C-alpha positions, 0 to 999 in steps of 0.5 A, spaced: 536 527 471 536 521 475 537 520 484 538 515 487 534 515 493 536 510 500 531 509 505 533 504 511 529 501 515 529 496 522 525 489 524 528 485 528 523 479 531 521 478 536 517 471 537 523 467 541 519 464 546 524 461 550 526 456 544 527 459 538 525 456 531 526 449 534 519 447 531 514 450 526 509 452 532 514 453 537 515 461 535 511 467 534 512 471 527 512 478 531 517 482 529 518 490 530 519 494 524 523 502 525 525 507 522 528 513 525 523 519 527 516 515 525 514 511 530 515 503 530 510 498 527 509 491 529 508 486 524 507 479 524 505 474 519 497 473 516 494 470 520 493 463 517 501 462 516 500 463 524 500 471 525 498 475 530 492 477 527 493 486 532 500 486 528 500 488 521 503 483 516 507 484 510 501 482 505 497 488 509 503 494 509 504 493 501 497 492 498 497 500 503 504 501 500 501 502 493 495 504 495 498 510 498 503 511 494 498 511 488 493 516 492 500 520 493 502 521 485 494 522 484 494 528 488 500 531 484 497 529 476 491 532 480 494 538 482 497 539 475 492 538 471 487 544 475 483 539 478 481 540 486 480 534 490 476 535 497 476 527 499 480 521 497 478 515 500 481 508 496 478 501 499 483 496 495 483 489 494 489 484 494 490 477 492 495 472 494 496 465 492 500 460 495 503 453 493 507 449 497 511 453 501 511 459 497 506 464 495 507 472 490 501 477 488 497 476 482 493 483 483 491 488 486 486 492 484 485 501 487 478 504 489 478 511 490 473 515 489 475 522 490 470 528 491 473 534 486 470 541 488 464 543 482 469 547 478 472 542 478 473 537 470 470 531 472 475 528 465 480 529 467 480 528 474 478 521 471 484 521 466 490 523 472 488 516 475 491 514 468 498 519 470 498 517 477 499 510 476 504 510 470 508 514 476 507 511 482 514 509 484 511 503 487 506 500 483 512 501 478 516 496 482 512 491 483 511 485 477 503 484 477 498 488 475 495 493 479 488 495 476 485 502 478 477 503 478 476 510 480 470 513 481 470 520 481 464 524 485 462 532 485 462 535 491 455 540 491 457 547 491 
């Protein structure tokens, strides 16, 4: 059975310094991202595109969405496989290429380090990453490769 899920986000540009977009350097890229019932995020562009480095940028948020989606899918798949996960950290990296005024991500690599209980099967823990990758809503929505290079650590008894 198919289900439709809808999401809403409000984005407001807050970077008008009095003259709007009268020139490329005349405005800040600052904006607020609001989702009902959640803390607001402050956004900007990447510093290389004249943004504020102290604010979230869309590229960081895309990478975070891919990493957290894989993690949540993985935790579910591990549970289904009978693998007890006790810790999970990821050092994800993405590559974006620009040409002229356009750009696109060319690859994201997830590098999760997953700690499992001593009683869990490391092979099942490893296999759950592949299943999770195919289940991840965000990875299924992008048009560039998302690779996963997991490392399984067995917890000391």
